[in-house]
C-alpha positions as CSV (number, residue, x, y, z in Angstrom):
1,M,16.1,-49.6,-28.6
2,A,15.8,-53.5,-29.7
3,T,15.7,-55.7,-27.5
4,G,17.3,-59.3,-27.9
5,R,13.6,-60.8,-28.3
6,S,13.1,-58.1,-32.0
7,D,17.1,-58.7,-32.7
8,A,16.4,-62.6,-32.8
9,V,13.2,-62.5,-34.6
10,R,14.4,-59.9,-37.4
11,E,17.0,-62.6,-37.3
12,L,15.0,-66.0,-37.4
13,C,13.2,-64.0,-40.4
14,G,15.5,-63.5,-42.6
15,L,16.9,-67.0,-41.8
16,V,13.3,-68.1,-43.3
17,S,13.5,-65.6,-46.1
18,E,17.0,-67.1,-47.1
19,L,15.8,-70.7,-46.9
20,A,12.9,-69.9,-49.0
21,Q,14.8,-68.3,-51.8
22,R,17.0,-71.0,-51.4
23,I,13.9,-73.5,-51.6
24,S,12.2,-71.8,-54.3
25,D,16.0,-71.6,-56.3
26,H,15.7,-75.4,-56.2
27,V,12.5,-75.4,-57.4
28,G,13.3,-74.1,-60.2
29,T,15.8,-75.6,-61.0
30,C,14.3,-79.2,-61.1
31,A,11.5,-78.1,-62.6
32,S,13.3,-76.9,-65.9
33,T,14.9,-80.6,-66.2
34,L,11.8,-81.6,-66.4
35,E,11.3,-79.0,-68.8
36,L,8.6,-77.0,-67.1
37,T,9.1,-73.3,-65.5
38,E,9.0,-73.0,-61.5
39,A,5.6,-72.4,-61.4
40,Q,4.5,-74.7,-63.6
41,A,5.8,-77.4,-61.0
42,V,5.1,-75.4,-57.9
43,A,0.8,-76.2,-59.3
44,L,1.5,-79.6,-59.6
45,R,3.3,-79.9,-56.4
46,E,0.1,-78.6,-54.9
47,L,-2.3,-80.2,-57.3
48,T,-2.3,-83.1,-54.2
49,G,-6.1,-83.7,-56.3
50,P,-9.5,-82.7,-58.2
51,M,-9.4,-78.8,-57.1
52,T,-11.3,-75.8,-58.4
53,S,-8.1,-73.1,-59.6
54,R,-8.9,-70.7,-57.3
55,E,-8.3,-73.6,-54.4
56,L,-5.0,-74.0,-56.3
57,A,-4.4,-70.5,-56.4
58,R,-4.9,-70.5,-52.4
59,R,-2.1,-73.4,-52.0
60,M,0.1,-71.5,-53.7
61,S,-0.6,-67.6,-52.3
62,C,-0.9,-66.5,-55.7
63,E,-4.2,-64.8,-57.3
64,P,-6.2,-66.7,-59.8
65,S,-5.6,-64.6,-62.6
66,N,-2.3,-66.2,-62.2
67,V,-3.1,-69.9,-61.7
68,T,-5.4,-69.2,-64.7
69,Y,-1.8,-68.6,-67.2
70,V,-0.1,-71.2,-65.3
71,V,-3.0,-74.3,-65.8
72,D,-3.7,-73.1,-69.3
73,R,-0.3,-73.8,-70.3
74,L,-0.1,-77.0,-68.2
75,A,-3.2,-78.4,-70.6
76,R,-1.6,-77.5,-73.3
77,L,0.4,-79.3,-72.3
78,G,-1.3,-82.6,-71.7
79,L,-0.1,-81.9,-67.7
80,V,-4.0,-81.1,-66.4
81,E,-7.9,-80.9,-67.3
82,R,-10.6,-79.0,-66.6
83,Q,-13.5,-80.8,-65.1
84,P,-17.2,-79.8,-64.3
85,D,-16.8,-79.4,-60.8
86,P,-20.4,-82.3,-59.6
87,H,-20.8,-79.4,-57.0
88,D,-20.8,-76.3,-58.8
89,R,-22.0,-76.5,-62.4
90,R,-20.3,-72.9,-62.5
91,A,-16.6,-74.0,-61.6
92,K,-14.5,-76.7,-63.1
93,Q,-11.9,-78.7,-60.7
94,L,-8.0,-78.9,-61.9
95,V,-8.0,-82.5,-62.4
96,L,-4.1,-84.4,-63.3
97,T,-3.5,-86.6,-66.3
98,E,-2.0,-89.9,-66.3
99,C,0.9,-88.1,-68.4
100,G,0.9,-85.2,-65.3
101,A,0.2,-87.0,-62.2
102,K,3.7,-89.6,-63.8
103,V,5.6,-86.2,-63.8
104,R,4.7,-84.5,-61.2
105,D,5.3,-87.6,-59.2
106,D,8.9,-87.3,-61.9
107,L,8.9,-83.9,-59.6
108,L,9.0,-85.2,-56.5
109,A,11.0,-87.3,-56.0
110,T,13.5,-85.1,-58.0
111,L,13.1,-82.1,-55.3
112,V,14.3,-84.0,-52.5
113,V,17.4,-85.0,-54.3
114,D,20.1,-82.0,-53.1
115,S,17.5,-80.2,-50.9
116,P,18.4,-77.3,-48.9
117,L,17.1,-79.3,-46.3
118,E,18.7,-82.1,-46.9
119,G,21.2,-81.9,-44.4
120,L,18.8,-82.3,-41.9
121,S,17.5,-85.5,-40.0
122,A,14.6,-86.3,-40.2
123,A,13.4,-85.5,-36.5
124,E,15.1,-82.3,-37.5
125,Q,12.9,-82.0,-40.3
126,R,9.5,-82.8,-38.5
127,Q,10.8,-80.1,-35.8
128,L,10.8,-77.9,-37.8
129,H,7.7,-78.7,-40.0
130,D,6.2,-78.7,-36.6
131,L,7.7,-75.1,-35.6
132,L,7.2,-73.2,-39.1
133,L,3.1,-74.5,-38.4
134,R,2.9,-73.2,-35.3
135,A,4.4,-69.7,-36.4
136,I,1.6,-69.9,-39.6
137,K,-1.1,-70.5,-37.8
138,E,-0.2,-68.6,-34.7
139,S,0.7,-65.0,-37.6
140,P,-1.5,-62.7,-37.1
141,N,-1.8,-61.6,-41.2
142,P,-5.0,-63.0,-41.5
143,K,-3.9,-64.1,-45.3
144,T,-1.1,-66.4,-43.9
145,R,-2.8,-70.1,-44.7
146,T,-2.6,-72.3,-42.4
147,R,-3.3,-75.5,-44.2
148,P,-0.5,-78.5,-42.6
149,R,1.6,-79.5,-45.4
150,G,3.5,-82.6,-45.9
C-alpha cells in the first residue's frame, strides 16, 4: 500500500519528467531557429570552455561515441575545433571558434525567451535550482550528475 510520501514522490517524479520534456522541446525549437539539431544545441550550451569529448559527454549525460558524431558536425559547421590538450598529448580539447562562441551566445539568449521556467520569479527559480541540485546531490544513483548548474 502506498503512503502519502511515496505518492508525493511519484507525483514529483512525474512533474519533473514533464518539465524536462518541455525544456527539451524548447531547446529543440530554439536549436532549429539557429539551424542546429537539439544535440548540437545541448553540446554548445555545455561547452563552457576547453574540454575533452569525455567531459562534454558527461555534461550531456551521454556516451562519448555520441558526442563524437555531434562534434564532427559542429566542426564541419565551423563552430568547434579540436586542439591539443596541454595536459595530455594523447587527448584533444574541444574549443569554440569565434563563430561558435557567437552562435552559443545567440542560443543562450534564445533559450530564455518563452522558457518553460519563465513564469517563475527570480527567487522561485533560485529556490527550484537549490532544491533540484540538492535532490541530485543526495540521489543514490551513482551515475547522477552532481556538478552545480547555472
